[in-house]
mmCIF file as gemmi writes it, N, C-alpha and C atoms, coordinates in Angstrom:
data_model
loop_
_atom_site.group_PDB
_atom_site.id
_atom_site.type_symbol
_atom_site.label_atom_id
_atom_site.label_alt_id
_atom_site.label_comp_id
_atom_site.label_asym_id
_atom_site.label_entity_id
_atom_site.label_seq_id
_atom_site.pdbx_PDB_ins_code
_atom_site.Cartn_x
_atom_site.Cartn_y
_atom_site.Cartn_z
_atom_site.occupancy
_atom_site.B_iso_or_equiv
_atom_site.pdbx_formal_charge
_atom_site.auth_seq_id
_atom_site.auth_asym_id
_atom_site.pdbx_PDB_model_num
ATOM 1 N N . MET Axp A 1 ? 2.662 -103.61 5.977 1 0 ? 1 A 1
ATOM 2 C CA . MET Axp A 1 ? 1.488 -103.804 5.732 1 0 ? 1 A 1
ATOM 3 C C . MET Axp A 1 ? 1.225 -102.752 4.533 1 0 ? 1 A 1
ATOM 4 N N . ALA Axp A 2 ? 0.363 -103.207 3.549 1 0 ? 2 A 1
ATOM 5 C CA . ALA Axp A 2 ? 0.401 -102.588 2.334 1 0 ? 2 A 1
ATOM 6 C C . ALA Axp A 2 ? -0.912 -101.457 2.996 1 0 ? 2 A 1
ATOM 7 N N . GLN Axp A 3 ? -0.774 -100.293 2.191 1 0 ? 3 A 1
ATOM 8 C CA . GLN Axp A 3 ? -1.924 -99.203 2.322 1 0 ? 3 A 1
ATOM 9 C C . GLN Axp A 3 ? -2.859 -99.367 1.738 1 0 ? 3 A 1
ATOM 10 N N . VAL Axp A 4 ? -4.095 -99.038 2.443 1 0 ? 4 A 1
ATOM 11 C CA . VAL Axp A 4 ? -5.47 -98.903 1.871 1 0 ? 4 A 1
ATOM 12 C C . VAL Axp A 4 ? -6.059 -97.544 1.62 1 0 ? 4 A 1
ATOM 13 N N . HIS Axp A 5 ? -6.529 -97.477 0.63 1 0 ? 5 A 1
ATOM 14 C CA . HIS Axp A 5 ? -6.888 -96.056 0.036 1 0 ? 5 A 1
ATOM 15 C C . HIS Axp A 5 ? -8.535 -95.871 0.708 1 0 ? 5 A 1
ATOM 16 N N . TYR Axp A 6 ? -8.686 -94.97 1.615 1 0 ? 6 A 1
ATOM 17 C CA . TYR Axp A 6 ? -10.012 -94.361 1.683 1 0 ? 6 A 1
ATOM 18 C C . TYR Axp A 6 ? -10.626 -93.211 1.288 1 0 ? 6 A 1
ATOM 19 N N . GLU Axp A 7 ? -12.029 -93.026 0.949 1 0 ? 7 A 1
ATOM 20 C CA . GLU Axp A 7 ? -12.288 -91.689 0.656 1 0 ? 7 A 1
ATOM 21 C C . GLU Axp A 7 ? -13.26 -91.409 1.896 1 0 ? 7 A 1
ATOM 22 N N . ILE Axp A 8 ? -12.888 -90.139 2.474 1 0 ? 8 A 1
ATOM 23 C CA . ILE Axp A 8 ? -13.987 -89.23 3.532 1 0 ? 8 A 1
ATOM 24 C C . ILE Axp A 8 ? -14.897 -88.549 2.812 1 0 ? 8 A 1
ATOM 25 N N . THR Axp A 9 ? -16.082 -88.089 2.904 1 0 ? 9 A 1
ATOM 26 C CA . THR Axp A 9 ? -16.871 -87.325 2.267 1 0 ? 9 A 1
ATOM 27 C C . THR Axp A 9 ? -17.305 -86.548 3.836 1 0 ? 9 A 1
ATOM 28 N N . TYR Axp A 10 ? -17.304 -85.36 4.247 1 0 ? 10 A 1
ATOM 29 C CA . TYR Axp A 10 ? -18.138 -84.988 5.348 1 0 ? 10 A 1
ATOM 30 C C . TYR Axp A 10 ? -18.997 -83.775 4.932 1 0 ? 10 A 1
ATOM 31 N N . ILE Axp A 11 ? -20.042 -82.983 5.689 1 0 ? 11 A 1
ATOM 32 C CA . ILE Axp A 11 ? -20.587 -82.341 5.245 1 0 ? 11 A 1
ATOM 33 C C . ILE Axp A 11 ? -20.587 -80.956 6.293 1 0 ? 11 A 1
ATOM 34 N N . ILE Axp A 12 ? -20.062 -79.968 6.137 1 0 ? 12 A 1
ATOM 35 C CA . ILE Axp A 12 ? -20.268 -78.962 7.128 1 0 ? 12 A 1
ATOM 36 C C . ILE Axp A 12 ? -21.39 -78.192 7.101 1 0 ? 12 A 1
ATOM 37 N N . LYS Axp A 13 ? -21.756 -77.517 8.268 1 0 ? 13 A 1
ATOM 38 C CA . LYS Axp A 13 ? -22.992 -76.571 8.34 1 0 ? 13 A 1
ATOM 39 C C . LYS Axp A 13 ? -22.77 -75.472 7.424 1 0 ? 13 A 1
ATOM 40 N N . PRO Axp A 14 ? -23.899 -75.147 6.655 1 0 ? 14 A 1
ATOM 41 C CA . PRO Axp A 14 ? -23.684 -73.775 5.944 1 0 ? 14 A 1
ATOM 42 C C . PRO Axp A 14 ? -23.13 -72.314 6.715 1 0 ? 14 A 1
ATOM 43 N N . ASP Axp A 15 ? -23.835 -72.518 8.046 1 0 ? 15 A 1
ATOM 44 C CA . ASP Axp A 15 ? -23.426 -70.908 8.413 1 0 ? 15 A 1
ATOM 45 C C . ASP Axp A 15 ? -22.174 -71.143 9.522 1 0 ? 15 A 1
ATOM 46 N N . ILE Axp A 16 ? -21.319 -71.565 8.919 1 0 ? 16 A 1
ATOM 47 C CA . ILE Axp A 16 ? -20.093 -71.454 9.752 1 0 ? 16 A 1
ATOM 48 C C . ILE Axp A 16 ? -19.379 -70.428 9.046 1 0 ? 16 A 1
ATOM 49 N N . ALA Axp A 17 ? -18.744 -69.558 9.967 1 0 ? 17 A 1
ATOM 50 C CA . ALA Axp A 17 ? -17.51 -68.688 9.396 1 0 ? 17 A 1
ATOM 51 C C . ALA Axp A 17 ? -16.595 -69.08 8.394 1 0 ? 17 A 1
ATOM 52 N N . GLU Axp A 18 ? -16.182 -68.518 7.186 1 0 ? 18 A 1
ATOM 53 C CA . GLU Axp A 18 ? -15.154 -69.107 6.35 1 0 ? 18 A 1
ATOM 54 C C . GLU Axp A 18 ? -13.891 -69.551 6.953 1 0 ? 18 A 1
ATOM 55 N N . GLU Axp A 19 ? -13.22 -68.663 8.01 1 0 ? 19 A 1
ATOM 56 C CA . GLU Axp A 19 ? -12.126 -69.019 8.738 1 0 ? 19 A 1
ATOM 57 C C . GLU Axp A 19 ? -12.074 -70.096 9.618 1 0 ? 19 A 1
ATOM 58 N N . ASP Axp A 20 ? -13.738 -70.345 10.439 1 0 ? 20 A 1
ATOM 59 C CA . ASP Axp A 20 ? -13.88 -71.14 11.05 1 0 ? 20 A 1
ATOM 60 C C . ASP Axp A 20 ? -13.911 -72.557 10.39 1 0 ? 20 A 1
ATOM 61 N N . LYS Axp A 21 ? -14.255 -72.725 8.873 1 0 ? 21 A 1
ATOM 62 C CA . LYS Axp A 21 ? -14.583 -74.035 7.97 1 0 ? 21 A 1
ATOM 63 C C . LYS Axp A 21 ? -13.27 -73.797 7.917 1 0 ? 21 A 1
ATOM 64 N N . LYS Axp A 22 ? -11.986 -73.377 7.398 1 0 ? 22 A 1
ATOM 65 C CA . LYS Axp A 22 ? -10.897 -73.642 7.311 1 0 ? 22 A 1
ATOM 66 C C . LYS Axp A 22 ? -9.866 -74.165 8.384 1 0 ? 22 A 1
ATOM 67 N N . ALA Axp A 23 ? -10.143 -73.686 9.566 1 0 ? 23 A 1
ATOM 68 C CA . ALA Axp A 23 ? -9.907 -74.362 10.853 1 0 ? 23 A 1
ATOM 69 C C . ALA Axp A 23 ? -10.354 -75.679 11.103 1 0 ? 23 A 1
ATOM 70 N N . LEU Axp A 24 ? -11.617 -76.023 10.711 1 0 ? 24 A 1
ATOM 71 C CA . LEU Axp A 24 ? -12.02 -77.067 11.149 1 0 ? 24 A 1
ATOM 72 C C . LEU Axp A 24 ? -11.446 -78.211 10.109 1 0 ? 24 A 1
ATOM 73 N N . ILE Axp A 25 ? -11.399 -77.915 8.685 1 0 ? 25 A 1
ATOM 74 C CA . ILE Axp A 25 ? -10.387 -78.638 7.583 1 0 ? 25 A 1
ATOM 75 C C . ILE Axp A 25 ? -9.407 -79.003 8.07 1 0 ? 25 A 1
ATOM 76 N N . GLU Axp A 26 ? -8.571 -78.084 8.375 1 0 ? 26 A 1
ATOM 77 C CA . GLU Axp A 26 ? -7.32 -78.339 8.744 1 0 ? 26 A 1
ATOM 78 C C . GLU Axp A 26 ? -7.122 -79.276 10.068 1 0 ? 26 A 1
ATOM 79 N N . ARG Axp A 27 ? -7.835 -79.032 11.198 1 0 ? 27 A 1
ATOM 80 C CA . ARG Axp A 27 ? -8.069 -79.623 12.132 1 0 ? 27 A 1
ATOM 81 C C . ARG Axp A 27 ? -8.174 -81.318 11.78 1 0 ? 27 A 1
ATOM 82 N N . PHE Axp A 28 ? -9.218 -81.634 10.755 1 0 ? 28 A 1
ATOM 83 C CA . PHE Axp A 28 ? -9.488 -82.707 10.657 1 0 ? 28 A 1
ATOM 84 C C . PHE Axp A 28 ? -8.39 -83.495 9.754 1 0 ? 28 A 1
ATOM 85 N N . ASP Axp A 29 ? -7.686 -82.929 8.867 1 0 ? 29 A 1
ATOM 86 C CA . ASP Axp A 29 ? -6.61 -83.125 8.197 1 0 ? 29 A 1
ATOM 87 C C . ASP Axp A 29 ? -5.371 -83.519 8.998 1 0 ? 29 A 1
ATOM 88 N N . LYS Axp A 30 ? -5.245 -82.761 10.035 1 0 ? 30 A 1
ATOM 89 C CA . LYS Axp A 30 ? -4.203 -82.985 11.199 1 0 ? 30 A 1
ATOM 90 C C . LYS Axp A 30 ? -4.357 -84.236 11.8 1 0 ? 30 A 1
ATOM 91 N N . VAL Axp A 31 ? -5.544 -84.381 12.31 1 0 ? 31 A 1
ATOM 92 C CA . VAL Axp A 31 ? -5.989 -85.577 12.692 1 0 ? 31 A 1
ATOM 93 C C . VAL Axp A 31 ? -5.592 -86.853 12.134 1 0 ? 31 A 1
ATOM 94 N N . LEU Axp A 32 ? -5.672 -87.143 10.755 1 0 ? 32 A 1
ATOM 95 C CA . LEU Axp A 32 ? -5.469 -87.989 10.178 1 0 ? 32 A 1
ATOM 96 C C . LEU Axp A 32 ? -4.064 -88.15 9.709 1 0 ? 32 A 1
ATOM 97 N N . LYS Axp A 33 ? -3.108 -87.263 9.707 1 0 ? 33 A 1
ATOM 98 C CA . LYS Axp A 33 ? -1.853 -87.125 9.364 1 0 ? 33 A 1
ATOM 99 C C . LYS Axp A 33 ? -1.19 -87.323 10.717 1 0 ? 33 A 1
ATOM 100 N N . ASP Axp A 34 ? -1.721 -86.94 12.078 1 0 ? 34 A 1
ATOM 101 C CA . ASP Axp A 34 ? -0.874 -87.364 13.308 1 0 ? 34 A 1
ATOM 102 C C . ASP Axp A 34 ? -1.118 -88.861 13.702 1 0 ? 34 A 1
ATOM 103 N N . ASN Axp A 35 ? -2.087 -89.484 12.871 1 0 ? 35 A 1
ATOM 104 C CA . ASN Axp A 35 ? -2.271 -90.908 13.232 1 0 ? 35 A 1
ATOM 105 C C . ASN Axp A 35 ? -1.829 -91.562 12.354 1 0 ? 35 A 1
ATOM 106 N N . GLY Axp A 36 ? -1.022 -91.109 11.354 1 0 ? 36 A 1
ATOM 107 C CA . GLY Axp A 36 ? -0.406 -91.971 10.49 1 0 ? 36 A 1
ATOM 108 C C . GLY Axp A 36 ? -0.596 -92.19 9.215 1 0 ? 36 A 1
ATOM 109 N N . ALA Axp A 37 ? -1.818 -91.563 8.544 1 0 ? 37 A 1
ATOM 110 C CA . ALA Axp A 37 ? -2.478 -91.271 7.697 1 0 ? 37 A 1
ATOM 111 C C . ALA Axp A 37 ? -1.57 -90.292 6.451 1 0 ? 37 A 1
ATOM 112 N N . GLU Axp A 38 ? -1.497 -90.918 5.124 1 0 ? 38 A 1
ATOM 113 C CA . GLU Axp A 38 ? -1.106 -90.122 4.179 1 0 ? 38 A 1
ATOM 114 C C . GLU Axp A 38 ? -2.069 -89.134 3.295 1 0 ? 38 A 1
ATOM 115 N N . VAL Axp A 39 ? -2.428 -87.745 3.206 1 0 ? 39 A 1
ATOM 116 C CA . VAL Axp A 39 ? -3.496 -87.179 2.721 1 0 ? 39 A 1
ATOM 117 C C . VAL Axp A 39 ? -3.233 -86.995 1.421 1 0 ? 39 A 1
ATOM 118 N N . VAL Axp A 40 ? -3.789 -87.645 0.579 1 0 ? 40 A 1
ATOM 119 C CA . VAL Axp A 40 ? -3.513 -87.414 -0.933 1 0 ? 40 A 1
ATOM 120 C C . VAL Axp A 40 ? -4.09 -86.38 -1.023 1 0 ? 40 A 1
ATOM 121 N N . ASP Axp A 41 ? -5.184 -85.9 -1.091 1 0 ? 41 A 1
ATOM 122 C CA . ASP Axp A 41 ? -5.629 -84.624 -1.246 1 0 ? 41 A 1
ATOM 123 C C . ASP Axp A 41 ? -7.344 -84.18 -0.351 1 0 ? 41 A 1
ATOM 124 N N . SER Axp A 42 ? -7.399 -82.896 -0.323 1 0 ? 42 A 1
ATOM 125 C CA . SER Axp A 42 ? -8.572 -82.624 0.796 1 0 ? 42 A 1
ATOM 126 C C . SER Axp A 42 ? -8.77 -81.056 0.303 1 0 ? 42 A 1
ATOM 127 N N . LYS Axp A 43 ? -10.189 -81.537 -0.28 1 0 ? 43 A 1
ATOM 128 C CA . LYS Axp A 43 ? -10.768 -80.26 -1.199 1 0 ? 43 A 1
ATOM 129 C C . LYS Axp A 43 ? -12.26 -80.123 -0.802 1 0 ? 43 A 1
ATOM 130 N N . ASP Axp A 44 ? -12.627 -78.912 -0.819 1 0 ? 44 A 1
ATOM 131 C CA . ASP Axp A 44 ? -14.222 -78.569 -0.926 1 0 ? 44 A 1
ATOM 132 C C . ASP Axp A 44 ? -14.78 -79.171 -2.329 1 0 ? 44 A 1
ATOM 133 N N . TRP Axp A 45 ? -16.128 -79.783 -2.072 1 0 ? 45 A 1
ATOM 134 C CA . TRP Axp A 45 ? -16.927 -79.991 -3.57 1 0 ? 45 A 1
ATOM 135 C C . TRP Axp A 45 ? -17.514 -79.253 -4.013 1 0 ? 45 A 1
ATOM 136 N N . GLN Axp A 46 ? -18.632 -78.931 -2.941 1 0 ? 46 A 1
ATOM 137 C CA . GLN Axp A 46 ? -19.372 -77.954 -3.493 1 0 ? 46 A 1
ATOM 138 C C . GLN Axp A 46 ? -20.586 -77.762 -2.59 1 0 ? 46 A 1
ATOM 139 N N . LYS Axp A 47 ? -21.278 -76.762 -2.054 1 0 ? 47 A 1
ATOM 140 C CA . LYS Axp A 47 ? -22.362 -76.372 -1.389 1 0 ? 47 A 1
ATOM 141 C C . LYS Axp A 47 ? -23.36 -76.828 -2.138 1 0 ? 47 A 1
ATOM 142 N N . ARG Axp A 48 ? -24.113 -77.75 -1.342 1 0 ? 48 A 1
ATOM 143 C CA . ARG Axp A 48 ? -25.491 -78.403 -2.325 1 0 ? 48 A 1
ATOM 144 C C . ARG Axp A 48 ? -26.667 -78.508 -1.237 1 0 ? 48 A 1
ATOM 145 N N . ARG Axp A 49 ? -27.894 -78.433 -1.822 1 0 ? 49 A 1
ATOM 146 C CA . ARG Axp A 49 ? -28.906 -78.502 -1.18 1 0 ? 49 A 1
ATOM 147 C C . ARG Axp A 49 ? -29.171 -80.003 -0.98 1 0 ? 49 A 1
ATOM 148 N N . PHE Axp A 50 ? -29.554 -80.26 0.353 1 0 ? 50 A 1
ATOM 149 C CA . PHE Axp A 50 ? -30.163 -81.564 0.703 1 0 ? 50 A 1
ATOM 150 C C . PHE Axp A 50 ? -31.817 -82.017 -0.071 1 0 ? 50 A 1
ATOM 151 N N . ALA Axp A 51 ? -31.606 -83.331 -0.255 1 0 ? 51 A 1
ATOM 152 C CA . ALA Axp A 51 ? -33.008 -83.9 -0.297 1 0 ? 51 A 1
ATOM 153 C C . ALA Axp A 51 ? -33.852 -83.906 0.854 1 0 ? 51 A 1
ATOM 154 N N . TYR Axp A 52 ? -33.517 -83.977 2.255 1 0 ? 52 A 1
ATOM 155 C CA . TYR Axp A 52 ? -34.12 -83.521 3.281 1 0 ? 52 A 1
ATOM 156 C C . TYR Axp A 52 ? -33.472 -83.039 4.265 1 0 ? 52 A 1
ATOM 157 N N . GLU Axp A 53 ? -34.031 -82.458 4.983 1 0 ? 53 A 1
ATOM 158 C CA . GLU Axp A 53 ? -33.7 -81.794 6.277 1 0 ? 53 A 1
ATOM 159 C C . GLU Axp A 53 ? -32.367 -82.459 7.322 1 0 ? 53 A 1
ATOM 160 N N . ILE Axp A 54 ? -31.521 -82.039 7.519 1 0 ? 54 A 1
ATOM 161 C CA . ILE Axp A 54 ? -30.58 -82.788 8.063 1 0 ? 54 A 1
ATOM 162 C C . ILE Axp A 54 ? -29.927 -81.538 9.493 1 0 ? 54 A 1
ATOM 163 N N . GLY Axp A 55 ? -30.421 -82.112 10.544 1 0 ? 55 A 1
ATOM 164 C CA . GLY Axp A 55 ? -30.283 -81.408 11.824 1 0 ? 55 A 1
ATOM 165 C C . GLY Axp A 55 ? -30.672 -79.684 11.858 1 0 ? 55 A 1
ATOM 166 N N . GLY Axp A 56 ? -31.6 -79.566 11.34 1 0 ? 56 A 1
ATOM 167 C CA . GLY Axp A 56 ? -32.221 -78.26 11.146 1 0 ? 56 A 1
ATOM 168 C C . GLY Axp A 56 ? -31.65 -77.388 9.604 1 0 ? 56 A 1
ATOM 169 N N . TYR Axp A 57 ? -30.78 -77.903 8.85 1 0 ? 57 A 1
ATOM 170 C CA . TYR Axp A 57 ? -30.079 -77.439 7.582 1 0 ? 57 A 1
ATOM 171 C C . TYR Axp A 57 ? -30.768 -78.08 6.515 1 0 ? 57 A 1
ATOM 172 N N . ASN Axp A 58 ? -31.067 -77.129 5.539 1 0 ? 58 A 1
ATOM 173 C CA . ASN Axp A 58 ? -31.406 -77.418 4.184 1 0 ? 58 A 1
ATOM 174 C C . ASN Axp A 58 ? -30.091 -77.703 3.068 1 0 ? 58 A 1
ATOM 175 N N . GLU Axp A 59 ? -29.113 -77.237 3.448 1 0 ? 59 A 1
ATOM 176 C CA . GLU Axp A 59 ? -27.968 -77.174 2.443 1 0 ? 59 A 1
ATOM 177 C C . GLU Axp A 59 ? -26.662 -77.692 3.383 1 0 ? 59 A 1
ATOM 178 N N . GLY Axp A 60 ? -25.429 -77.836 2.677 1 0 ? 60 A 1
ATOM 179 C CA . GLY Axp A 60 ? -24.271 -77.77 3.544 1 0 ? 60 A 1
ATOM 180 C C . GLY Axp A 60 ? -23.187 -77.993 2.261 1 0 ? 60 A 1
ATOM 181 N N . THR Axp A 61 ? -21.933 -77.739 2.726 1 0 ? 61 A 1
ATOM 182 C CA . THR Axp A 61 ? -20.836 -77.782 1.917 1 0 ? 61 A 1
ATOM 183 C C . THR Axp A 61 ? -20.271 -79.247 2.237 1 0 ? 61 A 1
ATOM 184 N N . TYR Axp A 62 ? -19.87 -79.656 0.777 1 0 ? 62 A 1
ATOM 185 C CA . TYR Axp A 62 ? -19.436 -81.064 1.159 1 0 ? 62 A 1
ATOM 186 C C . TYR Axp A 62 ? -17.699 -80.958 0.948 1 0 ? 62 A 1
ATOM 187 N N . HIS Axp A 63 ? -17.052 -81.625 1.842 1 0 ? 63 A 1
ATOM 188 C CA . HIS Axp A 63 ? -15.766 -81.705 1.554 1 0 ? 63 A 1
ATOM 189 C C . HIS Axp A 63 ? -14.989 -83.382 1.678 1 0 ? 63 A 1
ATOM 190 N N . ILE Axp A 64 ? -14.11 -83.487 0.732 1 0 ? 64 A 1
ATOM 191 C CA . ILE Axp A 64 ? -13.462 -84.488 0.247 1 0 ? 64 A 1
ATOM 192 C C . ILE Axp A 64 ? -12.15 -85.002 0.606 1 0 ? 64 A 1
ATOM 193 N N . ILE Axp A 65 ? -11.729 -85.908 1.346 1 0 ? 65 A 1
ATOM 194 C CA . ILE Axp A 65 ? -10.649 -86.337 1.658 1 0 ? 65 A 1
ATOM 195 C C . ILE Axp A 65 ? -10.297 -87.654 1.011 1 0 ? 65 A 1
ATOM 196 N N . ASN Axp A 66 ? -9.27 -87.799 0.395 1 0 ? 66 A 1
ATOM 197 C CA . ASN Axp A 66 ? -8.489 -88.99 -0.048 1 0 ? 66 A 1
ATOM 198 C C . ASN Axp A 66 ? -7.3 -89.139 0.574 1 0 ? 66 A 1
ATOM 199 N N . VAL Axp A 67 ? -7.419 -90.235 1.336 1 0 ? 67 A 1
ATOM 200 C CA . VAL Axp A 67 ? -6.233 -90.571 2.209 1 0 ? 67 A 1
ATOM 201 C C . VAL Axp A 67 ? -5.577 -92.329 2.211 1 0 ? 67 A 1
ATOM 202 N N . LYS Axp A 68 ? -4.378 -92.482 2.407 1 0 ? 68 A 1
ATOM 203 C CA . LYS Axp A 68 ? -3.799 -93.762 2.545 1 0 ? 68 A 1
ATOM 204 C C . LYS Axp A 68 ? -3.386 -94.152 3.51 1 0 ? 68 A 1
ATOM 205 N N . VAL Axp A 69 ? -3.822 -95.131 4.543 1 0 ? 69 A 1
ATOM 206 C CA . VAL Axp A 69 ? -3.43 -95.412 5.738 1 0 ? 69 A 1
ATOM 207 C C . VAL Axp A 69 ? -3.14 -96.98 5.626 1 0 ? 69 A 1
ATOM 208 N N . SER Axp A 70 ? -1.932 -97.458 6.439 1 0 ? 70 A 1
ATOM 209 C CA . SER Axp A 70 ? -1.397 -98.947 6.783 1 0 ? 70 A 1
ATOM 210 C C . SER Axp A 70 ? -2.201 -99.224 7.906 1 0 ? 70 A 1
ATOM 211 N N . GLU Axp A 71 ? -2.835 -98.41 8.833 1 0 ? 71 A 1
ATOM 212 C CA . GLU Axp A 71 ? -3.435 -98.849 9.999 1 0 ? 71 A 1
ATOM 213 C C . GLU Axp A 71 ? -4.559 -98.336 10.392 1 0 ? 71 A 1
ATOM 214 N N . GLN Axp A 72 ? -5.629 -98.938 10.71 1 0 ? 72 A 1
ATOM 215 C CA . GLN Axp A 72 ? -6.587 -98.322 10.864 1 0 ? 72 A 1
ATOM 216 C C . GLN Axp A 72 ? -6.83 -97.283 12.078 1 0 ? 72 A 1
ATOM 217 N N . THR Axp A 73 ? -5.773 -97.014 12.464 1 0 ? 73 A 1
ATOM 218 C CA . THR Axp A 73 ? -6.111 -95.758 13.93 1 0 ? 73 A 1
ATOM 219 C C . THR Axp A 73 ? -6.542 -94.44 13.458 1 0 ? 73 A 1
ATOM 220 N N . ALA Axp A 74 ? -6.042 -94.081 12.277 1 0 ? 74 A 1
ATOM 221 C CA . ALA Axp A 74 ? -6.665 -92.631 11.593 1 0 ? 74 A 1
ATOM 222 C C . ALA Axp A 74 ? -7.875 -92.71 11.347 1 0 ? 74 A 1
ATOM 223 N N . ILE Axp A 75 ? -8.29 -93.603 10.715 1 0 ? 75 A 1
ATOM 224 C CA . ILE Axp A 75 ? -9.99 -93.812 10.094 1 0 ? 75 A 1
ATOM 225 C C . ILE Axp A 75 ? -10.741 -93.637 11.715 1 0 ? 75 A 1
ATOM 226 N N . ASN Axp A 76 ? -10.224 -94.69 12.492 1 0 ? 76 A 1
ATOM 227 C CA . ASN Axp A 76 ? -11.096 -94.578 13.748 1 0 ? 76 A 1
ATOM 228 C C . ASN Axp A 76 ? -11.124 -93.309 14.51 1 0 ? 76 A 1
ATOM 229 N N . GLU Axp A 77 ? -9.998 -93.052 14.765 1 0 ? 77 A 1
ATOM 230 C CA . GLU Axp A 77 ? -10.13 -91.783 15.101 1 0 ? 77 A 1
ATOM 231 C C . GLU Axp A 77 ? -10.847 -90.32 14.507 1 0 ? 77 A 1
ATOM 232 N N . PHE Axp A 78 ? -10.663 -90.107 13.219 1 0 ? 78 A 1
ATOM 233 C CA . PHE Axp A 78 ? -11.631 -89.36 12.345 1 0 ? 78 A 1
ATOM 234 C C . PHE Axp A 78 ? -13.004 -89.433 12.463 1 0 ? 78 A 1
ATOM 235 N N . ASP Axp A 79 ? -13.095 -90.892 12.722 1 0 ? 79 A 1
ATOM 236 C CA . ASP Axp A 79 ? -14.9 -91.081 12.715 1 0 ? 79 A 1
ATOM 237 C C . ASP Axp A 79 ? -15.345 -90.872 14.154 1 0 ? 79 A 1
ATOM 238 N N . ARG Axp A 80 ? -14.385 -91.108 15.379 1 0 ? 80 A 1
ATOM 239 C CA . ARG Axp A 80 ? -14.974 -90.626 16.464 1 0 ? 80 A 1
ATOM 240 C C . ARG Axp A 80 ? -15.057 -89.058 16.529 1 0 ? 80 A 1
ATOM 241 N N . LEU Axp A 81 ? -13.97 -88.493 16.106 1 0 ? 81 A 1
ATOM 242 C CA . LEU Axp A 81 ? -14.218 -87.129 16.229 1 0 ? 81 A 1
ATOM 243 C C . LEU Axp A 81 ? -15.339 -86.427 15.601 1 0 ? 81 A 1
ATOM 244 N N . ALA Axp A 82 ? -15.596 -86.822 14.273 1 0 ? 82 A 1
ATOM 245 C CA . ALA Axp A 82 ? -16.587 -86.359 13.495 1 0 ? 82 A 1
ATOM 246 C C . ALA Axp A 82 ? -17.818 -86.298 14.112 1 0 ? 82 A 1
ATOM 247 N N . LYS Axp A 83 ? -18.075 -87.631 14.748 1 0 ? 83 A 1
ATOM 248 C CA . LYS Axp A 83 ? -19.583 -88.015 15.361 1 0 ? 83 A 1
ATOM 249 C C . LYS Axp A 83 ? -19.442 -86.881 16.638 1 0 ? 83 A 1
ATOM 250 N N . ILE Axp A 84 ? -18.435 -86.252 17.118 1 0 ? 84 A 1
ATOM 251 C CA . ILE Axp A 84 ? -18.545 -85.06 18.258 1 0 ? 84 A 1
ATOM 252 C C . ILE Axp A 84 ? -18.864 -84.094 17.811 1 0 ? 84 A 1
ATOM 253 N N . ASP Axp A 85 ? -18.454 -83.716 16.675 1 0 ? 85 A 1
ATOM 254 C CA . ASP Axp A 85 ? -17.988 -82.212 16.215 1 0 ? 85 A 1
ATOM 255 C C . ASP Axp A 85 ? -19.694 -81.81 15.669 1 0 ? 85 A 1
ATOM 256 N N . ASP Axp A 86 ? -19.989 -80.528 16.138 1 0 ? 86 A 1
ATOM 257 C CA . ASP Axp A 86 ? -21.471 -79.962 15.778 1 0 ? 86 A 1
ATOM 258 C C . ASP Axp A 86 ? -21.087 -79.41 14.595 1 0 ? 86 A 1
ATOM 259 N N . SER Axp A 87 ? -20.133 -79.069 13.977 1 0 ? 87 A 1
ATOM 260 C CA . SER Axp A 87 ? -20.201 -78.455 12.753 1 0 ? 87 A 1
ATOM 261 C C . SER Axp A 87 ? -20.12 -79.258 11.644 1 0 ? 87 A 1
ATOM 262 N N . ILE Axp A 88 ? -20.068 -80.58 11.917 1 0 ? 88 A 1
ATOM 263 C CA . ILE Axp A 88 ? -19.995 -81.753 10.595 1 0 ? 88 A 1
ATOM 264 C C . ILE Axp A 88 ? -21.376 -82.35 10.768 1 0 ? 88 A 1
ATOM 265 N N . LEU Axp A 89 ? -22.475 -82.231 9.974 1 0 ? 89 A 1
ATOM 266 C CA . LEU Axp A 89 ? -23.737 -82.771 9.972 1 0 ? 89 A 1
ATOM 267 C C . LEU Axp A 89 ? -23.499 -84.235 9.421 1 0 ? 89 A 1
ATOM 268 N N . ARG Axp A 90 ? -22.811 -84.525 8.716 1 0 ? 90 A 1
ATOM 269 C CA . ARG Axp A 90 ? -22.554 -86.086 8.32 1 0 ? 90 A 1
ATOM 270 C C . ARG Axp A 90 ? -21.237 -86.289 7.577 1 0 ? 90 A 1
ATOM 271 N N . HIS Axp A 91 ? -20.919 -87.845 8.084 1 0 ? 91 A 1
ATOM 272 C CA . HIS Axp A 91 ? -19.904 -87.817 7.348 1 0 ? 91 A 1
ATOM 273 C C . HIS Axp A 91 ? -19.858 -89.337 6.946 1 0 ? 91 A 1
ATOM 274 N N . MET Axp A 92 ? -18.752 -89.644 6.035 1 0 ? 92 A 1
ATOM 275 C CA . MET Axp A 92 ? -19.227 -90.999 5.245 1 0 ? 92 A 1
ATOM 276 C C . MET Axp A 92 ? -17.639 -91.629 4.897 1 0 ? 92 A 1
ATOM 277 N N . ILE Axp A 93 ? -17.418 -92.916 5.349 1 0 ? 93 A 1
ATOM 278 C CA . ILE Axp A 93 ? -15.825 -93.268 4.905 1 0 ? 93 A 1
ATOM 279 C C . ILE Axp A 93 ? -16.339 -94.431 4.236 1 0 ? 93 A 1
ATOM 280 N N . ILE Axp A 94 ? -15.411 -94.448 3.272 1 0 ? 94 A 1
ATOM 281 C CA . ILE Axp A 94 ? -15.423 -95.516 2.15 1 0 ? 94 A 1
ATOM 282 C C . ILE Axp A 94 ? -14.041 -95.95 1.633 1 0 ? 94 A 1
ATOM 283 N N . ARG Axp A 95 ? -13.934 -97.385 1.628 1 0 ? 95 A 1
ATOM 284 C CA . ARG Axp A 95 ? -12.687 -98.098 1.124 1 0 ? 95 A 1
ATOM 285 C C . ARG Axp A 95 ? -12.621 -98.062 -0.029 1 0 ? 95 A 1
ATOM 286 N N . ARG Axp A 96 ? -11.697 -97.731 -0.958 1 0 ? 96 A 1
ATOM 287 C CA . ARG Axp A 96 ? -11.728 -97.612 -2.154 1 0 ? 96 A 1
ATOM 288 C C . ARG Axp A 96 ? -10.54 -98.823 -2.58 1 0 ? 96 A 1
ATOM 289 N N . GLU Axp A 97 ? -11.373 -99.602 -3.658 1 0 ? 97 A 1
ATOM 290 C CA . GLU Axp A 97 ? -10.358 -100.642 -4.194 1 0 ? 97 A 1
ATOM 291 C C . GLU Axp A 97 ? -9.64 -99.911 -5.533 1 0 ? 97 A 1
ATOM 292 N N . ASP Axp A 98 ? -8.135 -99.937 -5.37 1 0 ? 98 A 1
ATOM 293 C CA . ASP Axp A 98 ? -7.458 -99.606 -6.324 1 0 ? 98 A 1
ATOM 294 C C . ASP Axp A 98 ? -7.06 -100.579 -7.28 1 0 ? 98 A 1
């Protein structure tokens, strides 16, 4: 089966401690890898102010992950866990056409 490229963007709460943010990023990268995804890159974009309030916050840190997957398992598990985690305000998964 051919690999499909996805871009995942998620917003981390601004008041999270730096070491907790690092642990959160490592945990979600590991979720993808453990479920068969190849993480091409994972990086903070920037802290940005929102156009409207999200969960009581006016700003957040955007983090972007580019992955290649051959099965949907990794993407589904990331989506499931991101919905549960309180440190992630929003997330978006986009399938990229290469």
